[in-house]
C-alpha positions as CSV (number, residue, x, y, z in Angstrom):
1,M,104.4,98.3,92.5
2,Q,101.7,97.0,90.1
3,F,99.1,98.8,92.6
4,V,101.4,102.0,93.2
5,D,102.0,102.6,89.6
6,V,98.4,102.3,89.1
7,A,97.2,104.7,91.6
8,N,99.6,107.3,90.9
9,Q,98.1,107.5,87.9
10,F,94.4,109.3,88.8
11,Q,95.2,112.6,90.2
12,S,93.5,111.7,93.5
13,D,95.0,110.2,96.9
14,V,94.4,107.1,97.4
15,R,94.5,105.3,101.0
16,V,94.7,101.9,101.9
17,Y,93.8,99.7,105.6
18,T,94.3,96.2,107.1
19,L,91.4,95.3,108.1
20,G,91.6,92.5,111.3
21,A,93.9,92.2,114.7
22,E,96.4,95.0,113.3
23,P,94.9,97.3,111.6
24,A,97.0,99.1,109.6
25,E,96.6,102.5,107.3
26,A,98.8,103.2,103.6
27,D,99.3,106.2,101.1
28,G,98.3,104.0,98.2
29,K,100.3,105.7,96.0
30,S,103.5,105.1,98.0
31,V,106.4,102.4,97.4
32,M,107.9,102.5,101.4
33,Q,104.2,102.4,102.7
34,M,103.1,99.8,100.5
35,I,105.5,97.7,101.7
36,I,105.3,98.4,105.0
37,L,101.5,97.7,105.4
38,A,102.5,94.1,103.9
39,A,99.2,93.2,103.1
40,T,99.7,89.9,101.8
41,E,97.2,87.7,99.9
42,G,94.2,87.0,101.6
43,T,94.5,90.5,104.0
44,P,91.7,92.2,103.9
45,I,91.6,95.5,103.1
46,R,90.3,99.1,102.5
47,I,91.1,101.2,99.6
48,T,89.5,104.1,99.8
49,A,90.3,107.9,97.8
50,E,89.2,111.5,97.8
51,G,89.4,113.9,94.5
52,P,88.3,113.9,91.3
53,D,88.5,110.5,90.2
54,A,87.6,108.9,92.8
55,P,85.3,106.2,92.6
56,A,87.5,105.2,88.7
57,A,90.8,105.2,91.7
58,V,89.2,102.3,93.9
59,E,87.0,100.6,90.2
60,K,90.5,100.6,88.4
61,L,92.6,99.6,92.0
62,A,89.9,96.8,93.5
63,E,89.8,95.0,89.5
64,L,93.5,94.7,89.8
65,I,93.8,93.4,93.1
66,A,90.2,90.7,91.4
67,D,92.6,89.9,89.2
68,K,95.3,89.7,90.9
69,F,97.3,91.8,89.3
70,G,97.3,89.5,86.1
71,E,98.6,86.5,87.8
72,G,95.1,84.5,87.2
73,E,93.8,82.2,89.7
């Protein structure tokens, strides 16, 4: 939910891709698609954004993930 909440703060379209054996793609602003993506901890992902604030969106989402969604280590 946190990821989607942050993604929805931006005008840009946000896409999330899982990498690996079974690659998948989801709309980063859709709770249902993110749930179906099932990117659990340790799953390699790629975040892209297209729109007027795309760099800021990707940076903020990457920070959220790096901070482990506020849960620390």
